[in-house]
N, C-alpha and C positions, 0 to 999 in steps of 0.2 A: 495573341496581344491582348486580347480580351480581358483575359484573367487578371493581367498586369494593370490594366486600366480600370478595371471594375475593383480591384483590390488597394487601388491609389484612393481611389474615390471613397471606399469604406473607411480607408485610412485618413482621409480628409475629416469624414463626418466625425469619426472617432476623437481627432484631434479639437474639433468643434465642442463636442459636447464636454471636452474637457475644459475649455477656455470658459466655456458658459458656467462651468462649477465653480471654477476659479474666481469669476466677477459674480456670482450669483447674490450674494449679501449687497455689492456695491451698486448693482444695478436695480437691486429695491429700494435701496436707500436713495438714489436718484429718482426712482419712479416715485416715491414718497412725499417729493417734493411739487410734484405737479401732476402726479396721477393718481391710482390707488395703491400703488407700493407694492405689487405683487410680480412685476417684470422677470426680474431675474427667477423666480421661483416658477413663472409660467414657462421661461425660456428653456429651464432646467428641466422641467416635467417634458417638453417638447422633444429635446436633444437626447434624453435618456431613452424616450420611446423609438427614437430614430434608429440608437444605438441597438434597441432590444430586436429590432424589425430586422435589421441588417444582419444580425447574428444567426437568423434564421435562415438566410438566402447562402445558395450554395455560389460563394464567390468565382469559383473555377467555371463554371458555368454561364453567371450571369454577365450580362453587357454592360457597360458603364449607362445607357439610359435605364436601363433595370435597378442598377444602385438608385438613382436619382428618384425613381419612379417610387420604388420603395421608401426610400426618405420622406418622400411627399405624404406617403399615406399614411406612414408612423407618427408623423408630427401632427397631422390634420385627425386624426383617430384619437390623440391624447390633448390637443389644445385646439377645441373646437370653436373657440371665439376670439377675439382680439387678435395675435399674432399669428394663430393657427392657419387659417385661410390666406394670409399674406404670403406668410414662407411654404405654404405646400403648393398655392400657384406656381410661386417663384421656381420651386423644386420642379413641378410637374414641365413647367417650361423649356427647362434645362433638359430634362428628359428628351422632350421633344428636340431639342436642336442636338442633342447626343447620339439620337437612333441613328443606327447604322454606322457609327465610328467607333473604332476600336484603339483609338490612340489618343492619348491625352497632351498632344502638342500645345504649343501657343495658340494658333487660330482656335481650339477645341475650348482652351480655357478663357478666352476672349469671348467665343460666343455663350459660352455657360455663365458666364457673369453679366452679358447682355440681356439673356433670356431670363436669368433669377431676376434682375432688376427690372424688367419689362413687366414681368409677370406680376411683379410687387406693385409696380405703378399702376399697373391695369385693374387691380383688384382692389387698391385702397384708395385711388383716384385722387391722388398725390402727385406733387413735382417737387424738385427741388426747391429750398428754402420756405418750405410748410413746418419745418422742425421736427422731421421725422428719419427712418432709418433710410430713407430715399436718399437722403442727402450725405450717406453714405455709398450705397450701392451704384447711384448713377454715376458718380464722380469717378468710383472705381473702375467701373465698365468701361466711361471714357478715356479713362487712363489706359487702360489694357488695348482699346483698339488703338490708340497713339502710339503705344508701344511695338506691337505687332508690325503696324505701319509703318515704324522708322526702324525696323528689324532688330530691335534689341534682344539681348541674349535674356534668357531665363531669370538669373539673379536680378538684371535689370528691369525685369517685366515684372515681376512680383514686388521689387522695391518701388516703383512707381505707384502699382495699384494699393499697395497699404499706405503709400505715404498720403495718396489720394482719400484713403478710406479716412485716416487718423485727421487730417486735417477738416475732412468734410464733418466729422465727428465732433472736434473742436469748436467749429463756426455754429454749430446749434446752439451753444451758450448767447450769440449774440442774436437769436431769432425769437420772437413771437410765435407760438403754437398757433396753427392754423386747421391743424387735424388731429383727430384724436381725442383722449380724457382729457388730454393737456391744453386743449383750446378752449376748455371751459373756464382756464383762470388766465386766458389771452395775457396781457401782459406780466402778470404775476411770472408766467412763464420765462421770461426775460432773465439773463444770467444764469439760468439752470442749463446745464447739459441734457439732452434729450437722451432717456434710456434706452429706446430702441436703436438710435443713431449710436449708443456707446457700445451695444450689444453685435451690432452689425458690424462696426470697426474690430470687435474683438474676433468676430467670425470669419474677416477678411486677412487678418494676422495669421488664424488657424490654419486657412485655406493655403496660404504661402508657405509656413512651417510644411506643411504635407505635400504640397506638390511641386 
């Protein structure tokens, strides 16, 4: 079973890389309004590195935890600043929560999302409402927990998670940035979507499509 779970996660990262590549220019445009204008490029570099790192992994022998850990190292090696440490910490926390688990059932997906979002929150010292990627990851994780508690089906689980993510990203347009480079422009960030939240929503949709 570990082969199928590991391969499913590798496929998930492949889909995430494709989603970022498709959104790359749009993400950099959003970032140009309130940041350095390089978010799309940075995310593209990071996920290409993840794909390269995973291509060197023996997925028939690897565990789900090893896939996550490899992704964390690949991302951080390629993107040492900004989003790099945030996603690397999130992926490492997810690797820890998947340790010893060979099946990507809905409780495992719930725990993976919770660990990922908590890792990002701990590393970034941010919270919901700060106009960051956490305005997507935290509600997505909460939706996952609620869906499992309510005994939802797999399609309903991922529909709830992606809806929470998309709504969270859209809501950042009504927020004033409190963290990151966008915080330097404060009120001028109002009315602009946060690029980190927008890319996070694309990643959540990619996870849903793959898993």
